[in-house]
PASEDREN-212575 format. One line per field, with one value per residue (C-alpha): residue number from 0; chain; x, y, z. Coordinates in steps of 0.05 Angstrom, whole numbers, plus 5000, padded with zeros to 4 digits. Layout:
N
k	c(NUM_...)
c	c(A_...)
x	c(X_...)
y	c(Y_...)
z	c(Z_...)
end
This chain:
261
k	c(0_1_2_3_4_5_6_7_8_9_10_11_12_13_14_15_16_17_18_19_20_21_22_23_24_25_26_27_28_29_30_31_32_33_34_35_36_37_38_39_40_41_42_43_44_45_46_47_48_49_50_51_52_53_54_55_56_57_58_59_60_61_62_63_64_65_66_67_68_69_70_71_72_73_74_75_76_77_78_79_80_81_82_83_84_85_86_87_88_89_90_91_92_93_94_95_96_97_98_99_100_101_102_103_104_105_106_107_108_109_110_111_112_113_114_115_116_117_118_119_120_121_122_123_124_125_126_127_128_129_130_131_132_133_134_135_136_137_138_139_140_141_142_143_144_145_146_147_148_149_150_151_152_153_154_155_156_157_158_159_160_161_162_163_164_165_166_167_168_169_170_171_172_173_174_175_176_177_178_179_180_181_182_183_184_185_186_187_188_189_190_191_192_193_194_195_196_197_198_199_200_201_202_203_204_205_206_207_208_209_210_211_212_213_214_215_216_217_218_219_220_221_222_223_224_225_226_227_228_229_230_231_232_233_234_235_236_237_238_239_240_241_242_243_244_245_246_247_248_249_250_251_252_253_254_255_256_257_258_259_260)
c	c(A_A_A_A_A_A_A_A_A_A_A_A_A_A_A_A_A_A_A_A_A_A_A_A_A_A_A_A_A_A_A_A_A_A_A_A_A_A_A_A_A_A_A_A_A_A_A_A_A_A_A_A_A_A_A_A_A_A_A_A_A_A_A_A_A_A_A_A_A_A_A_A_A_A_A_A_A_A_A_A_A_A_A_A_A_A_A_A_A_A_A_A_A_A_A_A_A_A_A_A_A_A_A_A_A_A_A_A_A_A_A_A_A_A_A_A_A_A_A_A_A_A_A_A_A_A_A_A_A_A_A_A_A_A_A_A_A_A_A_A_A_A_A_A_A_A_A_A_A_A_A_A_A_A_A_A_A_A_A_A_A_A_A_A_A_A_A_A_A_A_A_A_A_A_A_A_A_A_A_A_A_A_A_A_A_A_A_A_A_A_A_A_A_A_A_A_A_A_A_A_A_A_A_A_A_A_A_A_A_A_A_A_A_A_A_A_A_A_A_A_A_A_A_A_A_A_A_A_A_A_A_A_A_A_A_A_A_A_A_A_A_A_A_A_A_A_A_A_A_A_A_A_A_A_A_A_A_A_A_A_A)
x	c(5001_5019_5043_5006_5074_5070_5003_5015_5075_5033_4980_5028_5058_4986_4976_5039_5024_4953_4990_5031_4979_4957_4976_4952_4909_4971_5013_4978_5017_4996_5003_4979_4995_4976_4911_4847_4773_4723_4648_4627_4560_4530_4522_4574_4640_4653_4732_4760_4838_4879_4855_4923_4927_4873_4829_4773_4794_4726_4698_4647_4659_4610_4618_4631_4699_4729_4708_4744_4801_4797_4786_4853_4894_4869_4889_4960_4968_4956_5007_4957_4991_4933_4855_4805_4736_4675_4661_4591_4565_4610_4613_4682_4714_4730_4758_4796_4825_4841_4879_4917_4941_4963_5001_4954_4944_4867_4845_4780_4739_4679_4614_4587_4647_4630_4554_4559_4612_4586_4588_4564_4509_4516_4558_4604_4613_4631_4687_4718_4712_4740_4799_4806_4806_4851_4902_4904_4911_4848_4820_4832_4836_4799_4834_4839_4877_4921_4892_4907_4869_4811_4793_4793_4751_4702_4698_4685_4628_4599_4597_4569_4508_4497_4496_4446_4407_4399_4382_4324_4293_4301_4259_4208_4211_4187_4142_4106_4109_4075_4019_4005_4007_4070_4112_4170_4220_4198_4210_4283_4339_4355_4309_4371_4402_4395_4330_4295_4316_4298_4227_4223_4240_4196_4137_4155_4157_4084_4090_4038_4040_4071_4097_4137_4162_4175_4217_4264_4286_4366_4386_4424_4352_4329_4258_4224_4193_4121_4130_4158_4102_4051_4084_4082_4006_3981_3942_3970_3953_3981_4000_4042_4073_4093_4128_4159_4185_4211_4244_4282_4308_4334_4365_4404_4427_4453_4484_4524_4542_4569_4608_4651_4714)
y	c(5000_5074_5118_5179_5213_5186_5208_5278_5283_5264_5315_5367_5344_5348_5416_5445_5414_5453_5512_5511_5507_5579_5631_5646_5704_5739_5719_5753_5809_5881_5916_5991_6000_6071_6067_6092_6086_6133_6120_6177_6215_6279_6309_6269_6230_6171_6159_6100_6097_6039_6025_6044_6112_6148_6140_6151_6111_6122_6196_6239_6299_6343_6356_6431_6456_6472_6410_6365_6408_6389_6315_6319_6352_6295_6239_6272_6281_6208_6185_6163_6158_6125_6128_6079_6117_6094_6130_6153_6203_6263_6273_6240_6294_6352_6307_6266_6331_6360_6289_6291_6363_6349_6284_6227_6178_6164_6098_6106_6040_6030_6024_5964_5928_5930_5916_5843_5848_5814_5853_5921_5948_6023_6077_6074_5995_6013_6056_6009_5951_5994_6013_5935_5921_5973_5956_5880_5906_5874_5940_5958_6023_6059_6098_6172_6212_6272_6337_6375_6312_6317_6391_6377_6319_6355_6414_6366_6334_6396_6417_6346_6366_6429_6402_6346_6399_6437_6379_6369_6438_6422_6366_6411_6456_6398_6372_6447_6453_6381_6403_6461_6408_6442_6397_6433_6390_6330_6365_6397_6350_6397_6449_6483_6497_6559_6546_6515_6574_6625_6599_6586_6660_6691_6648_6675_6748_6737_6716_6667_6673_6607_6632_6676_6630_6583_6633_6628_6566_6556_6535_6481_6449_6384_6394_6446_6507_6480_6419_6470_6510_6460_6432_6504_6508_6497_6516_6577_6571_6614_6561_6522_6588_6608_6540_6549_6607_6593_6527_6565_6616_6559_6524_6583_6598_6528_6522_6585_6565_6496_6533_6573_6555)
z	c(5001_4987_5047_5063_5046_4977_4970_4995_4945_4883_4900_4902_4835_4807_4837_4810_4740_4742_4756_4703_4655_4671_4712_4785_4798_4838_4778_4720_4689_4693_4629_4648_4722_4716_4686_4698_4677_4662_4644_4598_4608_4587_4656_4697_4692_4734_4742_4775_4789_4825_4898_4927_4894_4939_4999_4951_4880_4849_4843_4801_4765_4721_4651_4659_4634_4706_4729_4676_4688_4761_4736_4693_4750_4795_4748_4741_4816_4822_4775_4723_4653_4605_4616_4584_4567_4527_4457_4473_4427_4427_4503_4505_4460_4505_4556_4509_4482_4551_4569_4504_4516_4582_4566_4594_4540_4525_4505_4465_4472_4427_4471_4433_4451_4525_4526_4539_4584_4658_4719_4702_4741_4753_4722_4788_4775_4702_4707_4757_4704_4653_4698_4709_4638_4619_4670_4650_4576_4548_4516_4444_4429_4371_4320_4331_4283_4301_4322_4254_4215_4269_4255_4176_4187_4231_4181_4129_4165_4182_4106_4092_4137_4106_4035_4060_4091_4025_3988_4035_4020_3943_3958_3997_3934_3884_3934_3936_3863_3856_3902_3855_3799_3764_3737_3715_3762_3722_3651_3668_3700_3756_3787_3819_3753_3713_3680_3747_3791_3743_3738_3807_3819_3770_3799_3869_3836_3815_3741_3720_3645_3624_3560_3594_3642_3587_3557_3612_3583_3580_3511_3539_3565_3516_3529_3480_3501_3489_3538_3591_3576_3594_3653_3681_3684_3752_3814_3847_3920_3967_4018_3967_3944_4015_4030_3959_3979_4047_4016_3963_4012_4058_4000_3980_4049_4065_3994_4003_4070_4051_3991_4040_4055)
end
């Protein structure tokens, strides 16, 4: 029969073999020892730092600029060099830029990648979970270009929005014409071209003679003058003329703004 001492030896050997298969909790590497986690909100920022850095390792800051400056000062004073935060809307941008300007490396995490992570219940817990994952090196930072590139991208996105809104007002103009049974936008290819805008402006100025309106046809238009004349016979109701006028004005405003450099 095997002795008790041999059994104890075998048990120790099996335990050692199991430990070699994976790292124990106390042996797991800390990739980012100076990491913090921030749960970003519209009104408040929940911030967590390593528990040994402060008697209150989790704090809440408002999103006003002075409060964000206090937040960054607190992180720097506690030796934080990198911060994980969720890309929630555009609320993260001011804090991200402040951290970057002060030499703290932000790690922007896609919020969708965090949805199914277990163990989160409140913003208070979520910032701590972010801090833990970032400390262990388990978070992948989203791509964020240089500040100059971000500036250009912001302007381009704003211009695209202006163009989109200008297009919406073109659709409103077409709707007003259709409700008056005026089909000029079905005869010419672009109502915002020379012929289209000239006819719309003449209508808004009070011209109702379809022959005079058709005479505004530019020579590059393929449709003949008679077809244009027929398309301009309609029911000139005041409410539709009102919406046509406002849509025409708004189109010009957004078009001019989008063309400014």
